[in-house]
N, CA, C and O atoms as a GROMACS GRO file, in nm:
protein
  284
    1MET      N    1   6.613  10.981  18.474
    1MET     CA    2   6.640  11.074  18.582
    1MET      C    3   6.652  11.214  18.521
    1MET      O    4   6.726  11.235  18.425
    2ASN      N    5   6.578  11.308  18.578
    2ASN     CA    6   6.583  11.442  18.521
    2ASN      C    7   6.708  11.516  18.568
    2ASN      O    8   6.782  11.469  18.654
    3ALA      N    9   6.731  11.632  18.509
    3ALA     CA   10   6.854  11.708  18.535
    3ALA      C   11   6.861  11.757  18.679
    3ALA      O   12   6.969  11.760  18.737
    4LYS      N   13   6.749  11.797  18.736
    4LYS     CA   14   6.750  11.849  18.873
    4LYS      C   15   6.788  11.740  18.973
    4LYS      O   16   6.866  11.764  19.065
    5THR      N   17   6.734  11.622  18.956
    5THR     CA   18   6.766  11.511  19.044
    5THR      C   19   6.912  11.472  19.030
    5THR      O   20   6.980  11.446  19.130
    6PHE      N   21   6.960  11.467  18.908
    6PHE     CA   22   7.100  11.433  18.884
    6PHE      C   23   7.193  11.536  18.945
    6PHE      O   24   7.294  11.499  19.006
    7THR      N   25   7.162  11.663  18.930
    7THR     CA   26   7.245  11.769  18.986
    7THR      C   27   7.248  11.762  19.138
    7THR      O   28   7.353  11.778  19.200
    8THR      N   29   7.133  11.738  19.198
    8THR     CA   30   7.126  11.726  19.344
    8THR      C   31   7.208  11.608  19.393
    8THR      O   32   7.283  11.619  19.490
    9ALA      N   33   7.195  11.493  19.326
    9ALA     CA   34   7.271  11.374  19.365
    9ALA      C   35   7.421  11.397  19.349
    9ALA      O   36   7.500  11.355  19.434
   10ALA      N   37   7.461  11.464  19.242
   10ALA     CA   38   7.602  11.492  19.220
   10ALA      C   39   7.656  11.588  19.325
   10ALA      O   40   7.768  11.570  19.373
   11LEU      N   41   7.578  11.687  19.362
   11LEU     CA   42   7.620  11.783  19.464
   11LEU      C   43   7.636  11.716  19.600
   11LEU      O   44   7.735  11.738  19.669
   12ILE      N   45   7.539  11.635  19.638
   12ILE     CA   46   7.547  11.565  19.766
   12ILE      C   47   7.665  11.468  19.767
   12ILE      O   48   7.736  11.458  19.867
   13GLY      N   49   7.686  11.397  19.659
   13GLY     CA   50   7.799  11.304  19.650
   13GLY      C   51   7.933  11.375  19.659
   13GLY      O   52   8.024  11.328  19.726
   14SER      N   53   7.945  11.488  19.591
   14SER     CA   54   8.072  11.561  19.596
   14SER      C   55   8.096  11.620  19.735
   14SER      O   56   8.210  11.626  19.781
   15MET      N   57   7.989  11.664  19.803
   15MET     CA   58   8.005  11.714  19.939
   15MET      C   59   8.050  11.603  20.033
   15MET      O   60   8.133  11.626  20.121
   16PHE      N   61   7.996  11.484  20.015
   16PHE     CA   62   8.035  11.371  20.098
   16PHE      C   63   8.181  11.335  20.076
   16PHE      O   64   8.255  11.314  20.172
   17LEU      N   65   8.222  11.328  19.951
   17LEU     CA   66   8.361  11.294  19.922
   17LEU      C   67   8.457  11.401  19.971
   17LEU      O   68   8.565  11.370  20.021
   18ALA      N   69   8.420  11.527  19.957
   18ALA     CA   70   8.506  11.635  20.003
   18ALA      C   71   8.522  11.631  20.155
   18ALA      O   72   8.632  11.650  20.206
   19SER      N   73   8.413  11.607  20.227
   19SER     CA   74   8.422  11.604  20.373
   19SER      C   75   8.506  11.485  20.419
   19SER      O   76   8.582  11.497  20.515
   20ALA      N   77   8.494  11.372  20.351
   20ALA     CA   78   8.574  11.256  20.387
   20ALA      C   79   8.722  11.282  20.359
   20ALA      O   80   8.808  11.238  20.435
   21THR      N   81   8.750  11.353  20.252
   21THR     CA   82   8.888  11.385  20.218
   21THR      C   83   8.949  11.479  20.321
   21THR      O   84   9.063  11.458  20.364
   22PHE      N   85   8.875  11.581  20.361
   22PHE     CA   86   8.927  11.674  20.461
   22PHE      C   87   8.942  11.608  20.597
   22PHE      O   88   9.036  11.638  20.670
   23ALA      N   89   8.851  11.520  20.631
   23ALA     CA   90   8.858  11.453  20.761
   23ALA      C   91   8.978  11.360  20.769
   23ALA      O   92   9.034  11.342  20.877
   24ALA      N   93   9.018  11.302  20.658
   24ALA     CA   94   9.130  11.208  20.658
   24ALA      C   95   9.264  11.277  20.642
   24ALA      O   96   9.368  11.213  20.659
   25GLY      N   97   9.265  11.405  20.610
   25GLY     CA   98   9.390  11.476  20.584
   25GLY      C   99   9.465  11.513  20.710
   25GLY      O  100   9.416  11.494  20.822
   26GLY      N  101   9.584  11.566  20.690
   26GLY     CA  102   9.665  11.613  20.801
   26GLY      C  103   9.777  11.518  20.832
   26GLY      O  104   9.773  11.400  20.796
   27PRO      N  105   9.879  11.570  20.902
   27PRO     CA  106   9.994  11.485  20.936
   27PRO      C  107   9.956  11.379  21.039
   27PRO      O  108   9.881  11.406  21.133
   28ARG      N  109  10.008  11.261  21.021
   28ARG     CA  110   9.980  11.151  21.113
   28ARG      C  111  10.110  11.087  21.156
   28ARG      O  112  10.208  11.084  21.082
   29ASN      N  113  10.110  11.035  21.278
   29ASN     CA  114  10.222  10.958  21.328
   29ASN      C  115  10.192  10.811  21.307
   29ASN      O  116  10.086  10.774  21.256
   30SER      N  117  10.286  10.726  21.346
   30SER     CA  118  10.266  10.583  21.327
   30SER      C  119  10.150  10.530  21.411
   30SER      O  120  10.093  10.426  21.378
   31ASP      N  121  10.115  10.600  21.520
   31ASP     CA  122  10.004  10.553  21.603
   31ASP      C  123   9.869  10.598  21.548
   31ASP      O  124   9.766  10.563  21.606
   32GLY      N  125   9.867  10.674  21.438
   32GLY     CA  126   9.743  10.716  21.376
   32GLY      C  127   9.691  10.849  21.425
   32GLY      O  128   9.593  10.900  21.370
   33GLY      N  129   9.752  10.906  21.526
   33GLY     CA  130   9.708  11.034  21.579
   33GLY      C  131   9.790  11.148  21.526
   33GLY      O  132   9.892  11.128  21.459
   34GLY      N  133   9.747  11.269  21.555
   34GLY     CA  134   9.819  11.387  21.510
   34GLY      C  135   9.936  11.422  21.598
   34GLY      O  136  10.026  11.494  21.555
   35ARG      N  137   9.938  11.372  21.724
   35ARG     CA  138  10.046  11.400  21.816
   35ARG      C  139  10.112  11.271  21.860
   35ARG      O  140  10.052  11.164  21.853
   36SER      N  141  10.237  11.282  21.905
   36SER     CA  142  10.305  11.163  21.954
   36SER      C  143  10.250  11.126  22.091
   36SER      O  144  10.184  11.208  22.155
   37ALA      N  145  10.278  11.006  22.137
   37ALA     CA  146  10.226  10.959  22.266
   37ALA      C  147  10.283  11.041  22.381
   37ALA      O  148  10.212  11.068  22.478
   38GLU      N  149  10.410  11.081  22.372
   38GLU     CA  150  10.470  11.160  22.479
   38GLU      C  151  10.403  11.296  22.489
   38GLU      O  152  10.377  11.344  22.600
   39THR      N  153  10.376  11.358  22.377
   39THR     CA  154  10.313  11.490  22.377
   39THR      C  155  10.171  11.481  22.430
   39THR      O  156  10.128  11.567  22.507
   40ALA      N  157  10.098  11.380  22.388
   40ALA     CA  158   9.958  11.366  22.430
   40ALA      C  159   9.948  11.340  22.580
   40ALA      O  160   9.854  11.386  22.644
   41ASP      N  161  10.043  11.267  22.636
   41ASP     CA  162  10.038  11.237  22.779
   41ASP      C  163  10.083  11.353  22.865
   41ASP      O  164  10.036  11.369  22.978
   42SER      N  165  10.174  11.436  22.815
   42SER     CA  166  10.233  11.539  22.898
   42SER      C  167  10.157  11.670  22.894
   42SER      O  168  10.180  11.756  22.979
   43GLU      N  169  10.067  11.689  22.798
   43GLU     CA  170   9.994  11.815  22.786
   43GLU      C  171   9.857  11.805  22.851
   43GLU      O  172   9.788  11.704  22.840
   44ASP      N  173   9.819  11.913  22.919
   44ASP     CA  174   9.685  11.923  22.973
   44ASP      C  175   9.595  11.986  22.868
   44ASP      O  176   9.641  12.058  22.780
   45LEU      N  177   9.466  11.957  22.878
   45LEU     CA  178   9.371  12.017  22.785
   45LEU      C  179   9.346  12.162  22.823
   45LEU      O  180   9.338  12.196  22.940
   46THR      N  181   9.333  12.246  22.722
   46THR     CA  182   9.299  12.385  22.748
   46THR      C  183   9.150  12.395  22.778
   46THR      O  184   9.075  12.300  22.754
   47THR      N  185   9.108  12.508  22.830
   47THR     CA  186   8.966  12.526  22.861
   47THR      C  187   8.882  12.522  22.734
   47THR      O  188   8.767  12.478  22.737
   48ILE      N  189   8.937  12.569  22.624
   48ILE     CA  190   8.864  12.565  22.497
   48ILE      C  191   8.845  12.420  22.452
   48ILE      O  192   8.736  12.383  22.407
   49GLU      N  193   8.950  12.339  22.464
   49GLU     CA  194   8.938  12.198  22.426
   49GLU      C  195   8.838  12.125  22.515
   49GLU      O  196   8.761  12.042  22.466
   50VAL      N  197   8.838  12.156  22.643
   50VAL     CA  198   8.743  12.093  22.735
   50VAL      C  199   8.600  12.130  22.697
   50VAL      O  200   8.513  12.044  22.692
   51SER      N  201   8.577  12.260  22.671
   51SER     CA  202   8.441  12.301  22.636
   51SER      C  203   8.398  12.243  22.502
   51SER      O  204   8.281  12.209  22.484
   52ASP      N  205   8.492  12.231  22.406
   52ASP     CA  206   8.459  12.169  22.278
   52ASP      C  207   8.422  12.022  22.295
   52ASP      O  208   8.328  11.973  22.232
   53LEU      N  209   8.496  11.951  22.379
   53LEU     CA  210   8.466  11.810  22.403
   53LEU      C  211   8.331  11.794  22.472
   53LEU      O  212   8.255  11.702  22.440
   54GLN      N  213   8.301  11.882  22.567
   54GLN     CA  214   8.171  11.876  22.633
   54GLN      C  215   8.058  11.904  22.535
   54GLN      O  216   7.954  11.838  22.540
   55PHE      N  217   8.078  12.001  22.446
   55PHE     CA  218   7.977  12.032  22.346
   55PHE      C  219   7.955  11.913  22.253
   55PHE      O  220   7.841  11.879  22.223
   56MET      N  221   8.064  11.850  22.206
   56MET     CA  222   8.051  11.735  22.116
   56MET      C  223   7.980  11.620  22.186
   56MET      O  224   7.901  11.550  22.123
   57ARG      N  225   8.007  11.600  22.315
   57ARG     CA  226   7.941  11.493  22.389
   57ARG      C  227   7.790  11.517  22.396
   57ARG      O  228   7.711  11.425  22.374
   58GLU      N  229   7.752  11.640  22.428
   58GLU     CA  230   7.610  11.672  22.434
   58GLU      C  231   7.543  11.661  22.297
   58GLU      O  232   7.428  11.618  22.287
   59GLU      N  233   7.615  11.700  22.194
   59GLU     CA  234   7.562  11.691  22.057
   59GLU      C  235   7.540  11.545  22.018
   59GLU      O  236   7.439  11.513  21.955
   60GLU      N  237   7.632  11.458  22.054
   60GLU     CA  238   7.618  11.316  22.024
   60GLU      C  239   7.503  11.254  22.103
   60GLU      O  240   7.431  11.168  22.051
   61LYS      N  241   7.485  11.297  22.227
   61LYS     CA  242   7.372  11.247  22.307
   61LYS      C  243   7.240  11.291  22.244
   61LYS      O  244   7.145  11.212  22.239
   62LEU      N  245   7.234  11.415  22.198
   62LEU     CA  246   7.113  11.463  22.132
   62LEU      C  247   7.087  11.385  22.003
   62LEU      O  248   6.973  11.347  21.975
   63ALA      N  249   7.192  11.360  21.924
   63ALA     CA  250   7.176  11.285  21.800
   63ALA      C  251   7.124  11.144  21.829
   63ALA      O  252   7.037  11.093  21.759
   64ARG      N  253   7.179  11.082  21.934
   64ARG     CA  254   7.132  10.948  21.971
   64ARG      C  255   6.984  10.950  22.004
   64ARG      O  256   6.908  10.864  21.959
   65ASP      N  257   6.942  11.050  22.083
   65ASP     CA  258   6.801  11.060  22.121
   65ASP      C  259   6.711  11.083  22.000
   65ASP      O  260   6.603  11.026  21.990
   66VAL      N  261   6.758  11.166  21.907
   66VAL     CA  262   6.680  11.192  21.785
   66VAL      C  263   6.667  11.064  21.702
   66VAL      O  264   6.559  11.031  21.655
   67TYR      N  265   6.778  10.993  21.686
   67TYR     CA  266   6.775  10.869  21.606
   67TYR      C  267   6.684  10.766  21.668
   67TYR      O  268   6.608  10.698  21.598
   68LEU      N  269   6.689  10.753  21.802
   68LEU     CA  270   6.603  10.656  21.868
   68LEU      C  271   6.457  10.695  21.857
   68LEU      O  272   6.370  10.608  21.840
   69THR      N  273   6.428  10.824  21.865
   69THR     CA  274   6.290  10.870  21.853
   69THR      C  275   6.238  10.850  21.711
   69THR      O  276   6.124  10.808  21.692
   70MET      N  277   6.321  10.882  21.612
   70MET     CA  278   6.279  10.870  21.474
   70MET      C  279   6.267  10.725  21.429
   70MET      O  280   6.193  10.694  21.335
   71ASP      N  281   6.338  10.636  21.494
   71ASP     CA  282   6.334  10.494  21.460
   71ASP      C  283   6.203  10.438  21.508
   71ASP      O  284   6.177  10.319  21.491
   0.00000   0.00000   0.00000
């Protein structure tokens, strides 16, 4: 394996591990979420949270369509 291939593989691997580490971080409660059940039930979503959830939903639908087309 040449140096360029090794460097690329190492960079991609470190990016994957770093993203997994950041995604798993943060304070957690016993239920596994960032907020307690009482807080999650009593709070309404802000307009920013609603728009972010709608964007993520559309993004996931697009990803599904791309994966199905590429398959």
